[in-house]
C-alpha positions as CSV (number, residue, x, y, z in Angstrom):
1,M,-8.1,12.3,-4.4
2,S,-6.5,8.9,-4.7
3,K,-3.8,8.1,-7.3
4,T,-4.2,5.3,-9.9
5,Y,-1.2,3.6,-11.5
6,F,-1.7,1.6,-14.7
7,E,0.7,-1.2,-15.4
8,K,2.6,-1.4,-18.7
9,N,1.5,-4.3,-21.0
10,A,-1.0,-5.4,-18.4
11,D,-4.6,-6.3,-19.4
12,V,-7.3,-8.8,-18.6
13,F,-10.0,-9.7,-21.0
14,G,-9.1,-6.3,-22.7
15,L,-9.4,-4.3,-19.6
16,E,-6.3,-2.2,-18.5
17,L,-5.1,-2.9,-15.0
18,G,-4.9,0.0,-12.5
19,H,-3.8,0.0,-8.9
20,L,-5.9,2.2,-6.7
21,D,-4.6,4.4,-3.7
22,F,-1.1,4.1,-5.2
23,E,1.6,5.8,-3.2
24,P,5.2,5.6,-4.4
25,V,7.8,4.7,-1.8
26,H,11.0,4.4,-4.0
27,T,11.6,5.4,-7.6
28,E,15.0,4.9,-9.3
29,Q,16.2,4.6,-12.9
30,T,19.1,2.4,-13.0
31,A,21.5,1.5,-15.7
32,Y,19.3,-1.6,-16.4
33,Q,15.7,-0.8,-15.4
34,K,13.2,1.6,-13.8
35,I,12.5,0.5,-10.3
36,L,9.4,1.5,-8.5
37,I,8.3,0.4,-5.1
38,A,4.9,1.5,-4.0
39,D,2.1,0.9,-1.5
40,T,-1.3,-0.1,-3.2
41,R,-4.9,-0.6,-1.8
42,K,-5.2,-4.2,-2.8
43,Y,-1.9,-6.0,-2.7
44,G,0.0,-3.8,-0.1
45,R,3.6,-2.9,-0.9
46,A,4.5,-3.9,-4.6
47,L,7.5,-3.9,-6.9
48,F,7.4,-2.9,-10.5
49,L,10.3,-3.0,-12.9
50,D,9.9,-1.0,-16.1
51,G,6.3,-0.5,-15.3
52,I,5.5,-4.2,-15.0
53,I,4.5,-5.8,-11.6
54,Q,7.0,-8.4,-10.3
55,S,6.0,-9.0,-6.7
56,T,3.5,-7.8,-4.1
57,E,3.3,-8.1,-0.2
58,A,0.0,-10.0,-0.6
59,D,1.1,-13.0,-2.5
60,E,5.0,-13.0,-3.0
61,S,4.9,-16.0,-0.7
62,M,2.8,-17.9,-3.0
63,Y,5.3,-17.3,-5.9
64,H,8.6,-17.8,-4.0
65,E,7.4,-20.9,-2.1
66,M,6.4,-22.6,-5.4
67,L,9.5,-21.4,-7.1
68,I,12.0,-22.8,-4.4
69,H,10.7,-25.9,-2.5
70,P,10.0,-28.1,-5.4
71,V,13.4,-27.8,-6.9
72,L,14.9,-28.5,-3.4
73,A,13.0,-31.8,-3.2
74,H,13.8,-32.8,-6.7
75,A,17.6,-32.1,-6.2
76,N,17.7,-34.3,-3.1
77,C,18.7,-31.8,-0.4
78,P,21.2,-29.6,-2.3
79,A,24.1,-28.1,-0.5
80,K,25.3,-25.5,-3.0
81,I,22.8,-23.3,-4.9
82,L,22.9,-20.8,-7.6
83,V,20.3,-18.1,-7.7
84,A,20.2,-16.1,-11.0
85,G,18.3,-13.0,-10.3
86,A,18.6,-12.3,-6.5
87,G,16.1,-9.3,-6.8
88,E,14.0,-8.8,-3.8
89,G,15.7,-11.5,-1.7
90,A,12.6,-13.6,-1.2
91,S,14.1,-16.6,-2.9
92,L,17.1,-16.4,-0.6
93,R,14.6,-16.4,2.3
94,E,12.9,-19.6,1.2
95,L,16.2,-21.4,0.6
96,L,17.8,-20.4,4.0
97,R,14.8,-22.1,5.8
98,H,16.4,-25.5,5.0
99,P,19.3,-26.6,7.2
100,F,20.9,-28.7,4.4
101,V,21.5,-25.5,2.3
102,Q,25.2,-24.6,3.0
103,E,26.1,-22.1,0.3
104,I,24.1,-19.7,-2.1
105,D,25.7,-17.7,-4.9
106,A,23.1,-15.0,-5.4
107,V,23.9,-13.3,-8.8
108,E,22.3,-10.0,-9.7
109,I,23.3,-7.6,-12.4
110,D,21.7,-4.5,-10.8
111,A,23.0,-3.8,-7.4
112,S,20.7,-1.0,-7.1
113,M,17.8,-3.5,-7.1
114,M,19.3,-5.3,-4.1
115,M,19.8,-2.0,-2.3
116,A,16.2,-1.0,-2.9
117,A,15.2,-4.3,-1.7
118,R,17.3,-4.1,1.5
119,N,15.7,-0.8,2.3
120,H,12.1,-1.1,1.3
121,L,11.1,-4.7,1.0
122,T,12.2,-6.2,4.3
123,K,9.2,-8.3,4.5
124,W,10.5,-10.1,1.3
125,H,14.1,-10.8,2.3
126,R,13.9,-10.8,6.2
127,G,17.6,-10.4,6.5
128,A,18.5,-13.0,3.9
129,F,21.0,-10.8,2.1
130,D,23.2,-10.6,5.4
131,D,23.2,-14.4,6.0
132,N,26.6,-15.9,6.0
133,R,25.7,-18.7,3.7
134,V,24.9,-16.2,1.0
135,R,27.5,-14.7,-1.4
136,L,26.2,-11.8,-3.3
137,I,27.6,-11.4,-6.8
138,E,27.0,-8.3,-8.8
139,A,27.5,-9.7,-12.5
140,D,25.8,-10.7,-15.6
141,I,24.7,-14.3,-15.3
142,F,26.5,-15.2,-18.6
143,D,29.7,-14.0,-17.1
144,H,29.3,-15.8,-13.9
145,L,28.5,-19.0,-15.6
146,D,31.2,-19.0,-18.2
147,G,33.6,-21.6,-18.0
148,L,32.1,-23.5,-15.0
149,K,32.2,-27.2,-15.1
150,G,29.8,-28.4,-12.4
151,G,29.5,-26.8,-8.9
152,Y,26.0,-26.3,-8.1
153,D,23.4,-29.0,-6.8
154,A,20.5,-26.8,-7.7
155,I,19.9,-23.8,-9.9
156,V,17.2,-21.1,-9.6
157,V,16.5,-19.1,-12.6
158,D,14.2,-16.0,-11.6
159,L,14.9,-13.6,-14.3
160,L,12.7,-11.0,-16.1
161,D,9.6,-12.5,-18.0
162,P,10.0,-13.9,-21.5
163,I,8.3,-11.0,-23.2
164,D,9.3,-8.3,-25.7
165,E,8.6,-4.5,-25.6
166,T,5.0,-5.0,-26.5
167,G,4.3,-7.7,-24.1
168,A,4.2,-10.6,-26.4
169,F,6.0,-13.8,-25.6
170,D,9.7,-13.9,-26.8
171,A,11.0,-17.3,-27.6
172,D,14.5,-15.8,-28.2
173,C,14.9,-14.3,-24.8
174,L,17.8,-15.1,-22.7
175,M,16.1,-17.9,-20.7
176,F,15.8,-19.9,-24.0
177,D,19.1,-19.0,-25.4
178,D,21.2,-21.9,-26.7
179,R,24.5,-20.7,-24.9
180,F,22.6,-19.8,-21.8
181,L,21.1,-23.4,-21.6
182,Q,24.4,-24.9,-22.3
183,L,26.0,-23.0,-19.5
184,L,23.4,-23.9,-17.0
185,K,23.7,-27.6,-17.9
186,S,27.5,-27.3,-17.5
187,A,27.3,-25.7,-14.1
188,L,25.0,-28.4,-12.7
189,N,26.4,-31.3,-10.6
190,P,25.4,-34.9,-11.5
191,G,21.8,-35.5,-9.9
192,G,21.2,-31.7,-9.8
193,C,18.1,-29.9,-10.6
194,I,17.0,-26.3,-12.1
195,V,13.9,-24.4,-11.9
196,M,12.9,-21.5,-14.1
197,Q,10.0,-19.1,-13.9
198,I,8.9,-19.1,-17.7
199,G,6.1,-16.6,-17.6
200,E,2.1,-16.8,-18.2
201,R,0.7,-20.1,-18.9
202,K,-1.3,-18.7,-21.8
203,M,1.8,-17.9,-23.8
204,D,3.0,-20.3,-26.5
205,L,5.4,-22.0,-24.2
206,A,5.0,-25.4,-25.7
207,D,7.0,-23.8,-28.7
208,V,10.3,-23.8,-26.5
209,F,9.7,-27.4,-25.2
210,P,11.8,-28.9,-28.0
211,K,14.8,-26.8,-27.3
212,L,14.7,-27.4,-23.5
213,R,14.5,-31.1,-24.2
214,S,17.7,-30.9,-26.4
215,Y,19.6,-29.9,-23.3
216,F,17.7,-31.6,-20.5
217,S,16.0,-35.1,-20.9
218,W,13.5,-34.4,-17.9
219,L,11.1,-31.5,-17.9
220,K,8.3,-30.9,-15.4
221,P,6.2,-27.7,-15.7
222,Y,3.8,-26.6,-13.1
223,S,1.4,-23.6,-13.0
224,V,0.3,-21.5,-10.2
225,L,-2.4,-18.6,-10.1
226,V,-0.7,-15.6,-8.6
227,P,-3.5,-13.1,-7.9
228,S,-1.5,-10.0,-8.7
229,F,-0.4,-11.3,-11.9
230,H,-3.9,-12.2,-12.9
231,E,-2.6,-15.2,-14.7
232,N,-1.5,-18.8,-14.1
233,W,2.3,-18.5,-13.7
234,T,4.5,-21.3,-15.0
235,F,7.7,-22.7,-13.5
236,M,9.8,-25.4,-15.1
237,L,11.9,-28.0,-13.5
238,L,14.7,-29.3,-15.6
239,A,17.2,-32.2,-15.1
240,E,19.6,-34.5,-16.9
241,E,18.3,-37.6,-15.4
242,D,14.6,-38.6,-15.2
243,R,13.3,-38.0,-11.9
244,S,10.2,-40.1,-12.3
245,A,11.8,-43.0,-10.5
246,D,12.6,-41.0,-7.5
247,E,9.1,-40.1,-6.7
248,G,9.3,-41.8,-3.3
249,A,12.2,-39.6,-2.2
250,V,10.8,-36.6,-3.7
251,E,7.5,-37.0,-1.8
252,T,9.4,-37.6,1.5
253,A,11.4,-34.3,0.8
254,M,8.2,-32.4,0.1
255,S,6.7,-33.8,3.2
256,D,9.7,-32.7,5.4
257,T,9.3,-29.2,3.7
258,Q,5.6,-29.1,4.7
259,K,6.9,-29.2,8.4
260,L,8.1,-25.6,7.8
261,P,5.2,-23.0,8.1
262,T,4.4,-22.0,4.4
263,S,1.7,-19.8,3.4
264,Y,0.8,-21.8,0.1
265,F,3.1,-24.6,-0.6
266,S,2.4,-28.1,0.1
267,P,2.9,-31.4,-1.7
268,L,-0.8,-31.5,-2.6
269,A,-0.5,-27.9,-4.0
270,F,2.7,-29.0,-6.2
271,K,0.7,-32.2,-7.5
272,F,-2.1,-30.0,-8.5
273,A,-0.1,-27.4,-10.2
274,A,1.9,-30.0,-12.2
275,E,-1.3,-31.9,-13.2
276,Q,-2.8,-28.5,-14.4
277,A,0.4,-27.5,-16.3
278,D,0.6,-31.1,-17.8
279,R,-2.9,-31.0,-19.1
280,F,-2.6,-27.7,-20.7
281,F,0.7,-28.2,-22.3
282,H,0.0,-31.6,-23.6
283,A,-3.2,-30.3,-25.2
284,S,-1.3,-27.4,-26.7
285,E,1.3,-29.7,-28.3
286,T,-1.4,-32.1,-29.4
287,D,-3.3,-29.1,-31.0
288,G,-0.1,-27.7,-32.6
289,K,-0.5,-24.5,-30.9
C-alpha cells in the first residue's frame, strides 16, 4: 500500500495536496525547523520544511535559474555575492557557473539543513558547498549584516516564504522588516542589485511595494509558474539606481548566460515573467487590492 503525504497549508481550488508513493529519506527536527526529505511519485526527491514543500528534483532548476541569472545580469557581472539562505545549495550551484563570480558568502542559520542537503540533495548542490569560492557561514542573517557598509555586488535573499502559521500572507515577516531592508541596502555596493523570492503571486504583495520603494528606487517583480508549488512564484529585483537605462547591457549579459546549458532560463523567459508580473501587480495597485 503506497503512502500519501499531505502538505501543511497547501490547497488548490479548495483541494488538499497529497504526494503519492511517498518514501521518507531523511527526517530531522532541528532547533529551527523540521526537515523532511522524501521521494515522491510525481516530483522525485523533494524537500519539506515544517510540512511545506520547498524544492523538488523535477523543477528546482526552474526556480533556482530564475532566482539567480536575472540578478547577475542586472548587477553587471558581480564578483562578490551574499546568499541569505544557503539551504540546499542550488543557488550556489547556479552562481558558480559564472566565471566572474569570485566570492560567495553563504549564510544559513541552520547548519543541519546544509548537512542534510550535502548528504541527500546532491543533485541540487553538485558539490557547490565545497567550492573554494564559497564561504559557509552559520549565522543569523541580521547578525551577519549588522554594521556592514558595502561589500557585496549582488545579494540573493532566499529565505522562508512570507506566510504565518495559518498560511496567510505576512507583510510583517523578516523580508519586509524595516531593519532588514536597511541592512540589505547598507551592505550593497554602488551599482549592485538584490533579488528576493517573495512568495505566491496571488498574495497581497502590492501592499509591501511602498515599503520596498522607500529603500530602493528601482523594483522589478517577475513571476514564474513552479509546478510543484501549484502557483506562480514571485521574485523581486531591487536596486538603488534605475536599471532601465542599462537594458542593452542587461540583454547582453542575459544572452551570455544563455550560452550556459539551462533547463528553463532564457532572456525570453525572463521577459515574459516580468511582463506577467507587471500586468498583475499594476492591476492590483490600480484596483486597490
